[in-house]
C-alpha positions in Angstrom: 76.8 -2.3 -51.0 75.4 1.1 -50.0 74.2 1.5 -46.5 70.5 2.6 -46.1 69.2 4.4 -43.1 65.5 4.1 -42.1 63.5 6.0 -39.5 60.9 3.9 -37.7 58.2 5.1 -35.4 57.8 3.2 -32.1 55.9 3.6 -28.9 59.0 5.2 -27.4 59.7 7.6 -30.2 61.5 7.6 -33.5 64.2 4.9 -33.8 66.7 4.6 -36.6 67.9 1.5 -38.5 71.1 1.5 -40.6 71.1 -1.5 -43.0 74.4 -3.1 -44.1 73.0 -5.5 -46.7 74.4 -8.8 -47.8 74.3 -9.5 -51.6 72.6 -12.9 -51.0 71.2 -12.6 -47.4 70.1 -15.7 -45.5 69.3 -13.9 -42.2 69.3 -10.5 -40.5 71.3 -9.7 -37.5 69.7 -6.8 -35.6 72.1 -5.1 -33.2 71.1 -2.6 -30.5 73.6 -0.4 -28.6 74.4 0.0 -24.9 73.2 2.5 -22.4 76.4 4.6 -22.6 76.9 4.8 -26.3 75.5 4.2 -29.8 76.0 2.1 -32.9 79.4 3.6 -33.4 80.7 1.0 -30.9 83.8 -0.8 -32.2 82.2 -4.3 -32.0 79.0 -3.3 -33.7 80.8 -1.6 -36.5 83.2 -4.5 -37.0 80.2 -6.9 -37.4 78.5 -4.5 -39.8 81.6 -4.5 -42.0 82.2 -8.2 -41.8 79.0 -10.2 -41.6 77.4 -9.2 -45.0 80.2 -11.2 -46.7 78.8 -14.3 -44.9 75.3 -13.9 -46.0 74.1 -11.9 -43.0 72.5 -8.5 -43.4 73.3 -6.4 -40.4 70.8 -3.8 -39.1 72.2 -1.4 -36.5 69.3 -0.1 -34.4 69.5 3.3 -32.6 67.0 3.5 -29.8 64.7 6.6 -29.7 66.5 8.2 -26.8 69.7 8.3 -28.8 68.0 9.5 -32.0 66.5 12.3 -29.9 69.9 13.3 -28.6 69.4 12.4 -25.0 72.4 11.4 -22.9 70.8 8.9 -20.5 69.0 5.7 -21.4 65.5 5.3 -20.1 64.1 2.4 -18.1 64.4 -1.2 -19.4 60.7 -1.4 -20.2 61.0 1.7 -22.4 64.0 0.2 -24.2 61.9 -2.9 -24.8 59.1 -0.8 -26.2 61.5 0.8 -28.7 62.9 -2.6 -29.8 59.4 -4.1 -30.2 58.4 -1.1 -32.4 61.4 -1.6 -34.7 60.9 -5.4 -35.0 58.4 -5.3 -37.9 60.9 -3.3 -40.0 63.6 -5.9 -39.1 61.4 -8.8 -40.1 60.1 -7.1 -43.3 62.7 -8.7 -45.6 61.2 -12.1 -44.7 64.4 -13.6 -43.3 65.1 -15.1 -39.9 66.1 -12.3 -37.5 68.8 -12.8 -34.9 68.2 -10.4 -32.1 71.4 -8.9 -30.8 73.1 -6.1 -29.0 75.8 -5.0 -26.7 75.4 -4.5 -22.9 71.9 -3.0 -22.3 71.0 -3.9 -25.9 71.9 -7.5 -25.2 69.5 -7.5 -22.3 66.7 -6.1 -24.4 67.3 -8.9 -27.0 67.2 -11.6 -24.4 64.1 -10.2 -22.7 62.1 -10.0 -25.9 63.4 -12.8 -28.1 60.6 -15.3 -27.4 57.7 -12.9 -27.8 59.1 -11.4 -31.1 60.0 -14.7 -32.6 63.7 -14.1 -32.9 65.7 -17.0 -34.5 68.5 -16.6 -32.0 70.2 -14.1 -29.7 73.7 -12.6 -29.8 74.7 -11.0 -26.5 77.8 -8.9 -26.8 79.3 -7.8 -23.4 76.3 -9.1 -21.5 76.2 -7.1 -18.2 75.8 -10.0 -15.9 76.0 -7.7 -12.9 76.9 -4.1 -12.1 80.6 -3.7 -11.5 81.6 -4.9 -8.0 78.0 -6.2 -7.3 78.0 -9.9 -8.3 75.0 -10.4 -6.0 72.9 -8.3 -8.4 72.9 -11.0 -11.1 71.0 -10.6 -14.4 71.6 -14.2 -15.4 67.9 -14.9 -15.5 67.4 -12.7 -18.5 70.1 -14.7 -20.4 69.0 -18.1 -19.3 65.4 -17.4 -20.2 66.0 -16.2 -23.7 64.5 -19.4 -25.0 66.4 -19.5 -28.4 69.9 -20.4 -29.5 72.2 -17.8 -27.8 75.8 -16.8 -28.1 77.6 -14.6 -25.5 80.8 -12.8 -26.5 82.5 -11.5 -23.4 85.7 -9.7 -22.7 88.1 -11.5 -20.4 88.4 -8.5 -18.1 84.8 -7.2 -18.3 83.9 -5.7 -14.9 80.2 -6.3 -15.7 81.0 -10.0 -15.6 84.0 -12.0 -16.6 83.5 -15.2 -18.6 84.2 -17.5 -15.6 81.4 -15.8 -13.6 78.7 -16.9 -16.0 76.5 -19.8 -14.8 76.1 -23.0 -16.8 73.2 -22.7 -19.3 71.9 -23.3 -22.8 74.1 -20.8 -24.5 77.6 -20.6 -26.1 80.2 -18.3 -24.7 83.3 -16.9 -26.5 85.9 -15.2 -24.4 87.8 -12.3 -25.9 91.2 -12.3 -24.2 92.2 -9.2 -22.3 89.2 -7.2 -23.5 87.1 -4.9 -21.3 83.3 -4.1 -21.5 83.9 -2.1 -24.7 86.2 -4.8 -26.1 89.2 -2.5 -25.7 92.6 -4.0 -24.9 95.7 -2.4 -23.4 98.3 -1.0 -25.8 100.8 -3.6 -26.9 98.5 -6.3 -25.7 98.3 -9.6 -27.4 95.9 -10.0 -29.1 96.0 -6.4 -30.2 92.9 -4.3 -30.9 92.6 -5.2 -34.6 92.9 -8.9 -33.8 90.3 -8.6 -31.0 87.7 -7.3 -33.5 88.6 -10.2 -35.9 88.1 -12.7 -33.1 84.6 -11.3 -32.4 83.6 -11.1 -36.1 85.0 -14.6 -36.9 83.1 -16.1 -33.9 79.8 -14.5 -34.7 80.1 -15.4 -38.4 80.8 -19.0 -37.7 77.9 -19.2 -35.2 75.5 -17.5 -37.6 76.4 -20.0 -40.3 76.0 -22.9 -37.8 72.3 -21.9 -37.3 71.6 -23.4 -40.7 70.0 -22.1 -43.8 66.4 -20.8 -43.5 63.7 -23.2 -44.5 
């Protein structure tokens, strides 16, 4: 179906939502981007291509700082303000909304899930700690999301390898050989195309497992 782009005014500026609609949607998956890139990220695009066939409308959310053309992400509280401002548009179809994102976007989804009434959280490349600084853990944000949560993490992510994650009320899917951007080395097995399939298949199965609304 044709993608639709929508501008949304928030307390942090104008955000942008690109809708990839399912023909018979049962839920919305809202995906925010990281602090170093936008919604063109390979994992976000793969989910936008794949999930609508599974009854999931995907909404790619561009934070106001990206829409305005700035290169550096603002403070976490400003990111949260932008996400809160977009939420009414995400909920407008009247379907359960899964709050999701990659890296910094995953942190935003975790921090705000409870207050916004998210049905679940999808955390792609959750930045458990800054590279080389495991003592600076952000595990609390993940553990306190308060809703069904799935983490999809690259096996060689310098922001937190799968084995570094603490036990908690969430599922975790490891993507073999992938880095923070889910890139893999040339001639790696699985290769880049297969990595994106692994991510999309895992998220689709998890979304379906959440059950039908109502």
